[in-house]
C-alpha positions as CSV (number, residue, x, y, z in Angstrom):
1,M,23.3,5.3,6.9
2,R,22.2,7.9,4.3
3,R,21.3,11.1,5.5
4,F,17.8,12.6,4.7
5,V,18.4,14.5,1.7
6,A,16.3,17.1,-0.4
7,R,16.3,16.8,-3.9
8,A,15.7,19.5,-5.4
9,T,13.1,19.5,-8.7
10,T,14.6,20.1,-12.2
11,L,12.7,21.2,-15.4
12,V,15.7,21.2,-17.7
13,V,15.9,17.4,-18.9
14,W,12.7,15.7,-17.2
15,V,9.5,17.3,-17.8
16,G,7.2,16.1,-14.3
17,A,8.2,12.9,-12.2
18,A,7.0,9.5,-12.6
19,A,3.5,9.9,-11.1
20,V,2.4,13.4,-12.5
21,F,0.5,14.1,-15.0
22,A,1.2,15.7,-18.2
23,E,-1.5,17.9,-18.8
24,N,-2.3,19.6,-22.3
25,E,-4.8,19.8,-24.8
26,R,-4.4,16.1,-26.3
27,S,-3.4,13.9,-23.2
28,R,-2.8,13.4,-19.5
29,L,0.0,10.7,-18.2
30,V,0.4,9.1,-15.1
31,A,3.3,6.3,-14.5
32,W,4.6,4.2,-11.8
33,V,6.6,1.1,-10.7
34,E,5.4,-1.8,-8.9
35,L,7.2,-5.1,-7.8
36,G,5.2,-8.0,-8.4
37,P,5.9,-12.0,-7.7
38,D,9.9,-12.8,-7.5
39,G,10.6,-9.4,-7.7
40,Q,8.9,-8.8,-11.1
41,A,9.5,-5.2,-11.9
42,I,5.8,-3.8,-13.8
43,A,5.7,-0.2,-15.5
44,R,2.8,0.7,-15.0
45,A,0.8,3.9,-17.3
46,I,-2.9,5.2,-17.2
47,T,-3.6,7.7,-20.2
48,S,-6.5,9.4,-21.2
49,E,-5.8,8.3,-24.7
50,C,-7.3,5.2,-26.4
51,H,-3.8,3.9,-26.7
52,C,-0.9,2.9,-25.1
53,P,2.1,4.8,-24.4
54,F,5.7,4.0,-25.6
55,I,7.7,2.7,-22.6
56,R,12.0,3.5,-22.9
57,L,14.3,1.1,-21.9
58,D,17.7,1.3,-22.2
59,H,17.4,4.1,-25.3
60,R,15.2,1.2,-26.9
61,S,11.4,2.0,-27.1
62,H,8.3,-0.6,-26.4
63,Q,5.1,-0.1,-26.7
64,M,3.6,-0.7,-23.4
65,S,0.4,-3.2,-23.5
66,L,-3.4,-2.4,-23.0
67,R,-4.4,-3.8,-19.1
68,V,-7.5,-2.6,-19.6
69,G,-9.5,0.2,-21.9
70,P,-11.9,3.3,-21.0
71,E,-15.4,1.7,-19.0
72,T,-18.4,2.7,-17.6
73,V,-19.5,0.0,-15.0
74,P,-23.4,0.2,-14.4
75,P,-24.2,0.1,-10.7
76,R,-24.1,-2.8,-8.8
77,P,-26.5,-3.5,-6.1
78,T,-25.0,-1.6,-3.4
79,D,-23.2,1.4,-5.5
80,L,-24.6,4.8,-6.0
81,K,-23.6,5.9,-9.4
82,P,-21.8,4.1,-11.9
83,S,-18.1,3.6,-12.0
84,E,-16.3,5.7,-14.5
85,F,-12.9,4.7,-16.0
86,P,-12.9,7.0,-19.0
87,V,-9.1,6.5,-18.6
88,T,-6.4,3.5,-20.4
89,T,-4.3,1.4,-18.1
90,C,-1.0,-0.3,-20.0
91,E,2.3,-1.9,-18.7
92,Y,5.2,-3.5,-19.7
93,L,7.3,-5.9,-17.4
94,I,10.3,-4.0,-17.0
95,P,13.6,-7.6,-17.6
96,P,16.2,-7.7,-14.6
97,G,19.4,-5.5,-15.4
98,T,17.6,-2.7,-17.2
99,R,19.8,0.1,-16.2
100,T,17.1,3.4,-17.3
101,A,13.2,3.2,-18.1
102,S,10.8,6.3,-19.0
103,V,7.7,6.1,-20.4
104,S,6.5,8.9,-23.3
105,D,3.1,9.4,-26.1
106,R,5.6,8.7,-29.1
107,D,7.4,5.9,-30.0
108,E,11.1,8.0,-29.8
109,D,12.7,5.9,-32.3
110,N,10.8,5.8,-34.8
111,G,8.9,9.7,-34.4
112,E,5.8,8.5,-34.4
113,A,3.1,9.8,-32.5
114,G,3.5,12.6,-30.4
115,D,7.0,14.0,-32.2
116,P,7.6,17.6,-30.8
117,R,8.4,19.0,-33.9
118,Q,4.5,18.2,-35.0
119,D,3.0,18.6,-31.7
120,N,4.2,22.5,-30.3
121,G,6.4,20.9,-28.2
122,E,3.9,19.2,-25.5
123,H,5.5,16.0,-25.4
124,R,6.4,14.8,-22.5
125,R,8.3,12.4,-21.0
126,H,8.1,10.2,-17.5
127,R,11.1,8.9,-16.2
128,L,10.6,5.6,-14.0
129,P,12.1,3.9,-11.0
130,L,13.9,0.9,-11.1
131,P,14.3,-1.8,-8.8
132,K,18.0,-2.4,-7.3
133,P,18.8,-5.4,-6.6
134,N,20.0,-5.0,-2.8
135,P,17.5,-2.3,-1.0
136,Q,18.7,-0.6,1.3
137,R,16.0,2.0,2.2
138,I,12.3,1.4,2.9
139,V,9.2,3.7,2.5
140,I,6.4,2.5,5.0
141,L,3.1,3.8,5.4
142,G,-0.9,2.8,5.1
143,D,-4.5,4.5,5.1
144,T,-3.6,7.3,3.2
145,G,-7.3,8.3,1.3
146,C,-9.6,11.1,2.0
147,R,-12.4,10.2,4.1
148,L,-15.8,10.5,3.0
149,R,-18.5,8.3,4.1
150,I,-22.0,8.6,5.8
151,G,-21.6,7.2,9.5
152,D,-18.2,8.4,9.4
153,P,-16.7,12.5,10.3
154,W,-16.0,14.0,6.9
155,Q,-12.8,14.8,5.8
156,S,-11.6,19.0,4.7
157,C,-9.9,17.0,1.5
158,Y,-8.8,20.4,0.3
159,D,-6.9,21.2,3.7
160,R,-3.4,19.0,4.1
161,E,-3.8,19.9,7.9
162,E,-6.3,17.9,7.9
163,W,-5.8,15.3,5.3
164,P,-1.8,15.3,4.7
165,L,-1.2,12.6,2.1
166,E,0.9,15.2,0.0
167,T,2.8,16.1,3.0
168,I,3.6,12.5,3.5
169,A,4.4,11.4,0.7
170,E,6.9,15.0,-0.1
171,T,8.5,14.5,3.4
172,A,9.2,10.7,2.6
173,A,10.2,11.3,-0.3
174,R,13.0,13.5,0.6
175,F,14.3,10.5,2.0
176,E,15.6,8.7,-1.1
177,P,14.0,5.2,-0.4
178,D,14.6,2.4,-2.6
179,L,11.4,1.3,-2.4
180,V,8.0,1.6,-1.1
181,L,5.3,-0.6,0.7
182,H,1.5,0.7,1.3
183,V,-0.2,-1.5,3.5
184,G,-3.6,-0.7,2.1
185,D,-6.6,1.4,1.9
186,Y,-5.6,4.3,-0.9
187,H,-9.4,5.0,-1.7
188,Y,-12.0,6.3,0.9
189,R,-13.8,8.8,-1.1
190,E,-16.8,7.0,-1.3
191,N,-20.2,9.2,-0.3
192,E,-20.8,12.9,-1.6
193,C,-19.5,15.4,0.6
194,P,-23.1,16.7,2.2
195,P,-23.7,20.6,1.3
196,D,-23.2,21.7,5.2
197,I,-19.4,20.5,5.3
198,G,-17.4,22.9,4.0
199,G,-14.4,20.5,4.0
200,C,-14.9,18.8,1.0
201,Q,-17.5,20.6,-1.5
202,G,-16.6,19.3,-4.8
203,S,-15.0,16.1,-3.9
204,P,-15.4,13.5,-6.1
205,W,-16.5,10.5,-5.1
206,G,-17.8,6.9,-5.8
207,Y,-15.3,4.2,-7.4
208,G,-14.2,5.7,-10.4
209,W,-11.2,7.2,-11.8
210,D,-11.8,10.3,-10.5
211,V,-11.4,9.2,-7.0
212,W,-8.3,7.4,-7.3
213,E,-6.8,10.3,-9.4
214,A,-7.5,12.4,-6.2
215,D,-6.8,10.5,-3.1
216,L,-3.7,8.3,-4.4
217,F,-2.0,9.1,-8.1
218,T,-2.3,13.2,-7.3
219,P,-1.4,13.6,-3.8
220,A,1.4,10.6,-3.6
221,K,3.0,12.3,-7.4
222,E,6.1,12.7,-5.5
223,L,6.4,9.6,-3.2
224,L,5.8,7.3,-6.2
225,A,8.1,9.2,-8.5
226,A,11.0,8.3,-6.1
227,A,11.4,4.5,-5.6
228,P,9.3,1.0,-6.8
229,W,6.4,0.2,-4.8
230,I,5.0,-3.1,-3.7
231,M,1.0,-2.8,-2.8
232,V,-1.1,-4.4,0.0
233,R,-4.3,-4.8,-0.7
234,G,-7.1,-3.3,1.9
235,N,-10.7,-4.1,2.8
236,H,-11.3,-0.1,1.1
237,E,-10.1,-2.2,-1.9
238,E,-12.2,-5.3,-1.9
239,C,-15.2,-6.1,-3.9
240,V,-18.3,-4.0,-3.0
241,R,-16.2,-1.0,-2.6
242,A,-12.7,0.0,-4.2
243,G,-12.3,-3.5,-5.6
244,Q,-12.8,-2.1,-9.6
245,G,-9.7,0.2,-9.3
246,W,-8.0,-2.0,-7.3
247,Y,-7.7,-4.3,-10.5
248,R,-7.4,-1.5,-13.2
249,F,-4.6,-0.6,-11.5
250,L,-2.9,-1.9,-8.6
251,D,-2.5,-5.4,-8.8
252,P,0.4,-6.7,-9.4
253,L,-1.1,-9.8,-11.3
254,P,-2.5,-10.0,-14.6
255,Y,-6.0,-8.6,-15.6
256,D,-8.3,-11.0,-15.8
257,S,-12.1,-10.9,-16.5
258,L,-13.8,-12.5,-14.0
259,R,-11.5,-10.7,-11.1
260,T,-12.2,-7.5,-11.9
261,C,-14.9,-6.7,-8.7
262,N,-17.8,-5.1,-12.1
263,D,-19.9,-8.4,-11.2
264,P,-21.1,-9.0,-8.0
265,D,-21.3,-12.6,-9.5
266,N,-17.0,-13.0,-9.1
267,Y,-17.0,-11.3,-6.1
268,F,-16.0,-14.4,-3.9
269,N,-13.6,-14.7,-6.4
270,A,-12.1,-11.3,-6.8
271,N,-11.5,-10.9,-2.7
272,Y,-8.8,-13.6,-2.5
273,S,-5.8,-13.8,-4.0
274,D,-2.8,-15.8,-3.1
275,P,0.6,-14.9,-1.6
276,Y,3.7,-14.2,-3.4
277,A,7.1,-12.9,-2.2
278,V,9.3,-10.4,-3.2
279,P,12.9,-10.2,-2.6
280,I,14.2,-7.4,-1.1
281,G,17.8,-8.3,-1.2
282,D,19.1,-11.5,-0.7
283,D,18.8,-11.9,3.1
284,T,15.1,-10.6,2.9
285,Q,11.7,-11.3,1.1
286,L,8.6,-9.5,1.6
287,I,5.0,-11.7,1.8
288,P,2.0,-9.9,0.5
289,F,-1.0,-11.6,1.9
290,D,-4.7,-10.0,1.3
291,S,-7.0,-9.8,3.4
292,S,-9.3,-7.5,2.1
293,K,-12.7,-9.8,2.4
294,V,-12.1,-10.1,6.9
295,T,-14.9,-10.1,9.1
296,M,-14.9,-9.1,12.8
297,S,-16.1,-12.3,13.7
298,P,-14.8,-15.8,14.1
299,L,-15.0,-18.3,10.9
300,D,-16.3,-21.4,11.5
301,P,-14.1,-24.0,9.6
302,S,-17.2,-25.5,7.0
303,D,-17.1,-21.7,5.5
304,P,-15.6,-21.0,2.6
305,A,-13.4,-18.1,3.3
306,F,-12.3,-20.2,6.3
307,L,-10.7,-22.9,3.9
308,K,-9.7,-20.2,1.4
309,Y,-7.3,-18.2,4.4
310,Q,-6.2,-21.6,4.9
311,D,-5.3,-22.3,1.7
312,E,-3.3,-19.0,1.5
313,L,-1.5,-19.0,4.9
314,R,-0.1,-23.2,3.8
315,Q,0.9,-21.4,0.4
316,V,3.1,-18.4,3.2
317,E,4.5,-21.1,5.3
318,A,5.9,-22.8,1.4
319,L,7.3,-19.5,0.8
320,A,9.1,-19.2,3.8
321,A,10.2,-22.8,3.5
322,A,11.3,-22.1,0.3
323,N,13.6,-19.5,1.9
324,P,14.7,-20.7,5.0
325,N,18.1,-18.5,5.4
326,V,16.3,-15.4,4.8
327,L,14.0,-13.1,6.8
328,S,10.3,-13.6,5.5
329,I,8.4,-10.4,6.4
330,W,4.7,-10.8,6.8
331,A,2.6,-7.9,5.2
332,N,-0.8,-7.8,5.1
333,H,-4.4,-4.7,6.1
334,H,-5.8,-5.8,9.2
335,P,-3.6,-6.0,12.1
336,L,-3.1,-9.4,13.8
337,L,-1.6,-9.8,17.1
338,A,-2.1,-5.9,17.4
339,F,-4.6,-3.5,19.6
340,S,-6.9,-1.6,18.6
341,P,-8.3,1.6,21.0
342,V,-12.0,1.8,21.8
343,T,-13.3,4.2,24.2
344,G,-12.2,4.0,27.4
345,T,-9.3,2.1,28.8
346,T,-9.5,-0.7,27.0
347,V,-8.7,-2.4,24.0
348,T,-9.3,-4.6,21.5
349,G,-6.8,-7.3,19.7
350,G,-6.7,-8.4,16.1
351,N,-9.0,-9.7,13.9
352,P,-11.1,-12.5,15.1
353,A,-12.0,-14.1,11.8
354,L,-7.9,-14.4,10.2
355,L,-7.0,-15.4,13.7
356,S,-9.3,-18.2,14.1
357,V,-8.1,-19.7,11.3
358,M,-4.6,-19.0,12.3
359,F,-5.0,-21.0,15.0
360,A,-6.6,-23.4,14.1
361,T,-4.1,-24.4,11.9
362,Y,-0.7,-23.4,13.8
363,D,-2.0,-23.4,17.5
364,T,-0.6,-19.9,19.5
365,Q,1.9,-19.9,17.5
366,Y,-0.3,-18.1,15.2
367,Y,1.7,-17.0,11.9
368,P,3.3,-19.8,9.5
369,P,7.0,-21.0,10.8
370,G,9.4,-18.8,9.5
371,I,7.6,-15.4,9.8
372,S,9.8,-12.6,11.8
373,L,8.3,-9.8,11.3
374,A,4.9,-8.4,10.5
375,L,3.3,-5.2,8.6
376,H,-0.1,-3.9,9.0
377,G,-2.0,-0.7,8.7
378,H,-6.0,-0.6,8.9
379,T,-6.2,1.5,12.7
380,H,-5.2,4.7,11.9
381,M,-1.9,5.0,14.6
382,L,1.2,3.7,14.8
383,E,2.1,1.1,16.7
384,I,5.0,-1.1,17.3
385,L,5.3,-4.4,19.3
386,N,7.9,-6.6,20.9
387,F,6.5,-9.8,22.3
388,A,8.3,-12.2,25.8
389,T,7.0,-15.0,23.8
390,Y,7.7,-16.2,20.7
391,H,5.8,-13.9,17.9
392,P,7.3,-12.0,15.2
393,A,7.4,-8.7,16.1
394,T,4.9,-5.9,14.9
395,F,4.4,-2.9,13.1
396,M,1.2,-1.7,12.1
397,V,1.8,1.5,10.3
398,G,-2.2,3.0,9.7
399,N,-1.1,7.0,10.2
400,G,-1.0,7.2,6.4
401,G,-3.6,10.5,6.1
402,D,-7.1,8.9,6.6
403,N,-8.9,10.6,9.9
404,L,-7.0,9.1,13.3
405,A,-8.3,6.9,15.8
406,I,-7.8,8.0,19.1
407,N,-5.3,6.9,21.1
408,L,-4.2,3.7,22.9
409,P,-4.5,4.3,27.0
410,D,-1.7,5.5,28.9
411,P,-0.4,3.7,30.5
412,F,-1.5,0.7,28.2
413,P,-3.0,-1.9,30.4
414,S,-0.4,-4.4,31.5
415,D,-2.7,-7.4,31.1
416,A,-3.6,-6.7,27.5
417,H,-3.2,-9.7,25.2
418,P,-3.6,-9.1,21.3
419,D,-5.3,-12.8,21.3
420,A,-7.4,-12.6,23.6
421,D,-10.5,-14.6,21.9
422,F,-8.1,-17.7,21.5
423,G,-6.3,-18.4,24.8
424,S,-4.0,-15.2,25.3
425,A,-1.1,-16.7,25.0
426,V,0.9,-13.6,23.3
427,D,2.5,-11.6,26.0
428,V,3.6,-8.1,25.2
429,E,7.5,-7.1,26.1
430,E,7.2,-3.6,24.8
431,I,5.2,-1.2,23.0
432,A,5.4,1.9,21.1
433,Y,2.4,4.3,19.8
434,T,0.8,7.1,18.9
435,S,-2.3,8.2,17.1
436,T,-0.2,11.2,14.9
437,F,-0.2,11.5,11.5
438,G,3.6,9.8,9.8
439,F,5.1,6.8,8.3
440,V,8.2,4.2,8.9
441,V,11.4,3.9,7.0
442,A,13.2,1.1,7.6
443,D,17.1,0.9,6.9
444,R,19.1,-2.4,6.1
445,E,21.9,-2.6,8.5
446,G,22.9,-6.2,7.6
447,D,21.7,-10.1,7.1
448,G,17.9,-9.7,8.2
449,E,18.7,-6.9,10.2
450,W,17.3,-3.0,9.8
451,T,16.6,-0.4,11.8
452,L,12.9,1.2,11.1
453,R,12.5,4.7,12.6
454,A,9.0,6.6,13.1
455,Y,8.8,10.0,12.0
456,T,5.8,12.4,12.0
457,R,4.2,13.8,8.7
458,L,6.6,16.7,8.6
459,G,9.4,14.0,9.1
460,R,10.0,14.8,13.6
461,L,11.9,11.6,14.6
462,L,9.3,9.8,17.0
463,T,11.4,6.7,17.5
464,T,14.1,4.6,16.9
465,C,13.8,1.0,16.4
466,A,16.5,-2.1,15.8
467,F,14.6,-5.4,14.7
468,S,16.9,-8.5,13.9
469,A,15.9,-12.2,15.1
470,G,12.3,-11.7,15.5
471,Q,13.1,-9.3,18.0
472,T,12.8,-5.2,17.8
473,S,13.6,-2.9,21.1
474,C,12.7,0.9,20.3
475,S,15.2,4.2,21.6
476,D,11.4,5.0,22.9
477,T,8.3,3.4,23.9
478,G,4.9,3.6,25.9
479,F,3.1,6.7,24.5
480,L,4.9,8.9,21.8
481,H,4.6,12.3,22.3
């Protein structure tokens, strides 16, 4: 078992980190690695230049491919201003077995562009974290941006106590993860900070690059540099909101002009993405599921959204059946067999829209066969559930930085069912919960067995949960202090 180890920062060989901008008069550059279908490692880079930077793989340089160039998108019907993307997004598929990777603003094989002998030493190289064949440690977090939205409490984006994503990213990076899983909602600054609110004056807002930089790439830079990420899409990244940036920067699939969220005519097509599997060693696979556009009401079987989600559920079933001897982990943004708090002593269950499709497809089993663990965000708290009925253990990790939800009632009501609107077939055996900023670290223990530990933003342990064969048991349960 690896310990919590703090790593020193060096500026001797590598200047900056994988997600730190190289800032000089010529250019700025940010780069990271994410995993896509079948575990394909994808190097992404965002630059203020109009041409793509170079990626160096095992001592050979290649120019990265253009994903999408600079663009200012006119306001859509629901936008308050244009979405400005004055940056170039580039990518490169990293071959399996690659030992070292870095992104540079020049071709180091041929001395082209940005040669430090010609630019007074302003050249920067950014080392990239590469996937490991058998990841041992995964950091899980979600709902990380700073909330600026009319009708909601305004968050103090410049106060690390009020908006602690940078602290969480730094703390989580010190655990030296092999992989990071983000369960959705990266972007939150949708409206301009009012003049009478002191904690967010001057903050960027809207759906352009400046918000993505402020909400994700700058504060999370140490965690982006620590390990490859798996990106799950949240409701804040659906088309009418920050879907444009999702497709430009984070979506693991090739860029498609018909799935950009720029044109309302392509919203339906762009609001749904097919699930895929990411191998995590030989005994585990993660299956991201796009629930970004789900509503809060049950769906009619004739609704196109119902049919689309049902098709995607069948795809998940096929992905799990294709690897029946591995642990299949479901990851989507919205909680399903979990609870959200409301004022008083009552609670609400999982998302009614998706549960209605799951119930119609798999009855009270809900999940496709083969799913043993479910990971979510959306409700801004930590919640861990084990069930007396045969349903996958659930971890909801929505406490990554945005305004926290109120706590669930303590003691938790013993008669609560997360599927109360669909027959109450799911019985809770154990629940642990808290409305505290933090993240989860999952450590591999054996074939399909993991230990998941929940931490506060500063790394204080809240509870330790052993997971095996679809069941989890935690050292501390109930309300976690």
